[in-house]
Steps between C-alpha positions, in 0.01 A plus 500: 500500500412838652737783598776403262768764460542626147824616338514879501852544364798298381846651541808382311749703707798713399863395468722692742784445745550556871755441771848482347360435154273198544280467192134456586146562382291744706121474505392717793685815596520656155338825389220320313417274797640639822317280751226246558422585862650359722765390245761761406741313274536167323825398332588177323864405447563199280824427318759228453759761398716587805569844354132578555499426874840431655549859629186460709344756730772640731415690820201731460243647743123460538233653721124479524412170331580130469672290235413145400754315285416160352762293318392255234862408423837607631658612825527843666646618830338765721687721749360800683584770751299325772737203493276267300663266253368215291538318171185464294502194277290346223132515596552718806346833601624793702277746687658821628333788682705815445280691744685793656810435293739228393801465271532167326665319212382215280788336318499195269687204641562347158723589208311312232163342431150638520401765755122541492293676760235756587519797732187665631476818707206511741397832648446548873226705666609829658472345847760233407744692281733573791471154657807293583660332197507122487577219259403140432636242259277215386688224324307277261448242775342768725223582250180297553359317199143421402403225257158473334366312200534813287806683629794503737586810699781637713366741760769757579269733689131512584255212497376282215231239564622441855873504423676790676828657395790539744581871453456665842477861610458657156221686325240227435504411132413186309792367299435167329711312243245287314539238228176417321516147368483461123146483373355605834315809620529649846330770705736664748326691781610859561316708760275760336653792692850433365673645194625204298733420212648200323855453370531235229817298568475231233255310285185659368127505551212735557336705772140471392533571125822704522812321380806537722860415413837498681618846601151647537401694809123475518311761702167364623167668563262449790376161616585224745671247275715478188419221255771346281395291201654319201822445690808377320727441801415853612706633793401832656563714803177626654564805718240701693483749784272751665536850349631753753341805342747755637709762318827368359817708479794311355858589426713214373527244782283700744120492518315724746170691506624857446790679334592645839546147631720421200715804580535378860587153374783641288633691802478188717682291242774757451548521878558125521188410696427197273822324608 
């Protein structure tokens, strides 16, 4: 098969904490891998110890990008300064455009059991950084599913073999949750112009001849498809988006194009304009 994407790098992530002390593993957004344009940050939180997550992510601001949160297990509640509120449950996804500025919280709505999810930050082009914030919850039942002889897929965003995700009004990315059936191989199309990566959720297998295991973040090279082989109940997230190719200035929860814009953002936040 032609134009297969090769593995260019496998990241194992770094243990850290965020929010009010939530333990997580960070793959993108660290000094050794600051971005994979248009993706600015990727965190995985996964623990059945309430002490690792119960304090959650209290009110904090954002500007200039979008967040995508996908829960494999657990329950979290979102509140923000624009009046949005929703409870994300097992298998659901949340898309939030911070745009010109928003203050939000993400708090666990459980005191025991497993909390397991992924948060992705997606950059916005300069022309959209100061756009109006908005928010969308997709519960598990809102996410379209695709069944083939070789794999099943949940299409959170983008389009996969005719199945279209329900995220609306956000930077156009592909976000697929794919389970390759044991003993099967599968070629997943990804447009050649997009930067692409794979998160290994569970099981194991190969991309071409490269073995991949749970917890890997796989950065892919150029091509128009990614081929998974030797699957042993392999479950992956395939994520792709068009690179923006603009300067990035970031300061904590703010991502703009210049340091001057960051300074203005800090002034705006301190003046209360995000409320």
